[in-house]
ZAMAR-135802 format. One line per 2 residues: number of its first residue (from 1); their letters; for each residue x, y, z of C-alpha. Coordinates in nm, 2 decimals, always signed. Example, Ala and Ser with C-alpha at 12.3 -4.5 7.8 and 13.67 -1.06 7.14 Angstrom:
REM residues 2
1 = AS = +1.23/-0.45/+0.78 ~ +1.37/-0.11/+0.71
This chain:
REM residues 69
1 = MP = -0.74/+0.64/-2.58 ~ -0.57/+0.92/-2.32
3 = KI = -0.36/+0.78/-2.03 ~ -0.55/+0.70/-1.66
5 = KT = -0.47/+0.95/-1.40 ~ -0.33/+0.74/-1.14
7 = HK = -0.49/+0.82/-0.77 ~ -0.17/+0.93/-0.58
9 = AT = -0.30/+0.82/-0.22 ~ -0.33/+0.47/-0.32
11 = SK = -0.01/+0.48/-0.50 ~ +0.17/+0.59/-0.21
13 = RF = -0.03/+0.34/+0.04 ~ +0.01/+0.00/-0.18
15 = RL = +0.33/-0.17/-0.32 ~ +0.37/-0.45/-0.56
17 = SG = +0.59/-0.77/-0.44 ~ +0.85/-0.92/-0.69
19 = SG = +0.65/-1.21/-0.73 ~ +0.33/-0.93/-0.82
21 = QL = +0.11/-0.99/-0.48 ~ -0.02/-0.66/-0.38
23 = RR = +0.11/-0.57/-0.07 ~ -0.04/-0.27/+0.17
25 = TR = +0.13/-0.04/+0.44 ~ +0.02/-0.05/+0.83
27 = LG = -0.23/+0.23/+0.91 ~ -0.12/+0.55/+1.11
29 = KS = +0.23/+0.44/+1.02 ~ +0.38/+0.81/+1.05
31 = HL = +0.13/+0.99/+1.26 ~ +0.26/+1.07/+1.61
33 = RR = +0.58/+0.79/+1.63 ~ +0.70/+0.98/+1.96
35 = RK = +0.45/+0.87/+2.17 ~ +0.44/+0.47/+2.04
37 = SA = +0.67/+0.18/+2.19 ~ +0.95/+0.05/+1.95
39 = RT = +0.74/-0.24/+1.93 ~ +0.47/-0.10/+1.79
41 = KA = +0.69/+0.12/+1.52 ~ +0.88/-0.18/+1.41
43 = GM = +0.55/-0.30/+1.36 ~ +0.41/-0.05/+1.13
45 = LE = +0.70/-0.11/+0.92 ~ +0.62/-0.45/+0.75
47 = LK = +0.37/-0.48/+0.46 ~ +0.08/-0.68/+0.48
49 = TV = -0.03/-0.86/+0.18 ~ -0.40/-0.79/+0.04
51 = EV = -0.63/-1.11/+0.03 ~ -0.94/-0.96/-0.07
53 = KA = -1.07/-1.00/-0.40 ~ -1.25/-0.68/-0.43
55 = LK = -1.01/-0.48/-0.27 ~ -0.73/-0.58/-0.57
57 = RR = -0.97/-0.49/-0.84 ~ -1.04/-0.16/-0.68
59 = VK = -0.64/-0.10/-0.67 ~ -0.64/-0.21/-0.96
61 = RL = -0.89/+0.06/-1.09 ~ -0.74/+0.34/-0.89
63 = AP = -0.34/+0.29/-0.96 ~ -0.31/+0.15/-1.32
65 = YL = +0.08/+0.18/-1.34 ~ +0.18/+0.03/-0.99
67 = KK = +0.51/-0.10/-1.02 ~ +0.73/-0.39/-0.85
69 = K = +0.93/-0.24/-0.58
């Protein structure tokens, strides 16, 4: 059976934590950074935990080789 191709946009937006939880980056992370306040930019750096079961399933299907980082 051939390998499954990874959806590159998904692999760039999601990470697995050390405990195996799916984490996502904030929207607009790198877009128009000069106009944003320091507080806003700092808030965009933190990763959010994905709670929705359907989204976890979709990410697993799109990026089957997602690694812990």
